[in-house]
LUMKOL-438888 format. One record per residue (C-alpha): residue number from 1; x, y, z. Coordinates in Angstrom, 3 decimals, padded with zeros to 6 digits. Layout:
% residues N
seq; px; py; pz
NUM; X; Y; Z
...
END
This chain:
% residues 158
seq; px; py; pz
1; -009.152; -033.941; -009.111
2; -010.109; -030.277; -009.805
3; -013.619; -029.073; -009.313
4; -014.463; -025.534; -010.723
5; -017.773; -024.435; -011.679
6; -019.462; -027.824; -011.665
7; -016.772; -029.600; -013.938
8; -014.670; -032.084; -012.459
9; -011.430; -033.280; -014.202
10; -009.287; -036.297; -013.409
11; -005.604; -035.795; -014.601
12; -003.285; -038.612; -014.357
13; 000.366; -038.587; -013.351
14; 001.754; -039.167; -016.803
15; -000.188; -036.323; -018.375
16; -001.264; -038.705; -021.280
17; -005.119; -038.782; -020.652
18; -007.610; -036.290; -019.309
19; -010.951; -037.857; -018.367
20; -013.609; -034.851; -018.081
21; -016.718; -035.832; -016.359
22; -018.933; -033.083; -017.590
23; -022.537; -033.688; -018.922
24; -021.543; -035.184; -022.021
25; -018.978; -037.510; -020.385
26; -016.828; -037.147; -023.645
27; -012.944; -038.416; -023.127
28; -010.108; -036.856; -024.659
29; -007.008; -039.191; -025.036
30; -003.404; -038.890; -026.316
31; -002.765; -035.652; -024.688
32; 001.063; -034.764; -025.748
33; 001.579; -032.090; -023.588
34; 001.852; -031.739; -019.777
35; -000.502; -028.881; -018.391
36; -001.140; -027.609; -014.876
37; -004.097; -025.546; -013.622
38; -003.879; -022.570; -011.242
39; -007.006; -021.871; -009.456
40; -006.440; -018.716; -007.437
41; -007.732; -018.754; -003.862
42; -011.153; -017.014; -003.681
43; -012.217; -014.330; -001.314
44; -008.557; -013.386; 000.184
45; -008.680; -010.893; 002.754
46; -006.486; -007.742; 002.799
47; -003.545; -006.836; 005.396
48; -002.794; -003.724; 007.031
49; 000.578; -003.026; 008.075
50; 002.383; -000.288; 009.931
51; 006.165; -000.128; 010.062
52; 008.124; 002.125; 012.485
53; 011.884; 002.726; 012.623
54; 013.602; 003.600; 015.831
55; 015.974; 005.846; 014.385
56; 016.136; 007.917; 011.188
57; 018.874; 009.164; 010.511
58; 021.125; 006.798; 012.484
59; 024.758; 007.083; 013.254
60; 027.177; 004.088; 012.172
61; 027.875; 001.621; 015.168
62; 024.406; 002.121; 016.408
63; 021.496; -000.386; 016.848
64; 018.560; -000.258; 014.376
65; 015.012; -001.651; 014.781
66; 012.293; -001.958; 012.557
67; 008.911; -002.674; 014.279
68; 005.651; -003.952; 012.375
69; 002.425; -004.268; 013.290
70; -000.192; -006.615; 011.270
71; -003.696; -006.785; 011.277
72; -007.041; -007.433; 008.997
73; -007.558; -004.354; 007.172
74; -011.444; -004.732; 007.543
75; -011.911; -005.835; 011.134
76; -008.466; -004.377; 012.714
77; -007.807; -007.787; 014.186
78; -004.190; -008.420; 014.805
79; -002.759; -011.160; 012.641
80; -000.737; -013.606; 014.538
81; 001.656; -016.099; 012.983
82; 002.014; -014.223; 010.004
83; 005.265; -014.275; 008.004
84; 007.266; -011.145; 007.739
85; 010.230; -011.169; 005.436
86; 012.681; -008.154; 005.410
87; 015.261; -007.386; 002.903
88; 017.668; -004.783; 003.967
89; 019.565; -003.176; 001.011
90; 022.573; -000.693; 001.792
91; 023.637; 002.295; -000.404
92; 026.133; 000.159; -002.278
93; 023.224; -002.743; -003.023
94; 024.407; -005.345; -000.568
95; 021.463; -006.955; 000.954
96; 020.588; -009.211; 003.908
97; 017.515; -011.043; 004.495
98; 015.506; -011.516; 007.741
99; 012.436; -013.778; 008.557
100; 010.207; -013.674; 011.534
101; 006.449; -014.385; 012.588
102; 004.196; -012.031; 014.585
103; 003.187; -012.493; 017.912
104; -000.361; -012.984; 019.160
105; -000.523; -009.186; 019.210
106; 000.282; -008.655; 015.386
107; 003.741; -007.347; 016.199
108; 007.303; -008.397; 015.161
109; 010.460; -006.596; 014.927
110; 013.973; -007.008; 013.471
111; 017.108; -005.481; 015.097
112; 020.385; -005.089; 013.871
113; 023.556; -003.307; 014.334
114; 024.784; -000.638; 011.830
115; 028.457; -001.475; 011.317
116; 031.040; 001.245; 012.481
117; 032.748; 001.125; 008.922
118; 029.179; 001.195; 007.200
119; 028.554; 003.289; 003.968
120; 026.585; 006.328; 004.598
121; 023.365; 006.946; 002.581
122; 020.094; 005.526; 002.218
123; 019.301; 001.992; 003.416
124; 016.137; 000.691; 001.837
125; 013.894; -001.922; 003.549
126; 011.391; -004.112; 001.689
127; 009.103; -006.036; 003.622
128; 007.099; -008.928; 002.210
129; 003.885; -009.981; 004.350
130; 002.241; -013.522; 004.220
131; -000.743; -014.720; 006.208
132; -002.983; -017.668; 005.554
133; -006.414; -016.488; 004.084
134; -004.954; -012.805; 003.105
135; -003.352; -011.342; -000.105
136; 000.435; -011.325; 000.252
137; 001.691; -007.626; 000.750
138; 004.616; -005.755; -000.326
139; 005.699; -002.467; 001.398
140; 009.258; -000.662; 001.476
141; 010.796; 002.193; 003.724
142; 014.096; 003.843; 004.138
143; 016.541; 005.338; 006.437
144; 019.504; 007.360; 006.300
145; 023.031; 006.155; 007.866
146; 025.210; 009.112; 008.853
147; 028.856; 009.135; 010.322
148; 027.867; 010.783; 013.489
149; 024.782; 012.359; 014.600
150; 025.944; 016.177; 014.668
151; 023.195; 018.958; 014.913
152; 022.666; 019.146; 010.982
153; 022.201; 015.469; 010.812
154; 019.380; 015.478; 013.292
155; 015.815; 015.485; 012.068
156; 013.715; 017.867; 014.249
157; 010.488; 015.874; 013.366
158; 011.640; 012.705; 014.912
END
């Protein structure tokens, strides 16, 4: 049963008949194709997310951690049990996917070791964020992998 704007429709499993229970009580039979009805959820709230990387640049063989903090954009309240999916893509295009849930504080983190033989260059992280009652959200960040942290590789602003 689907109810939208006061009109109710019964769609049977075979897709061959649709009974419309609107004011005219007219029936439509012999429907030849199946159809699906998508009703988008109404009044979804917006997420707010902050991402912090422990190191940028980072030397090969080091541990990298991405920390996220999710909250309700309007109220600032932390979002617990939100799903966070992180796709980490290296300079060559190879990817790995992590998934985690936020704690009661709205926080979660992902940690991994950058291989000692890892490629140097930019590593991109795409985050997909999901929480019941909220619009899904995507965001990206990047960091640089270097051979070692010699003085020319150090960022004076981190």
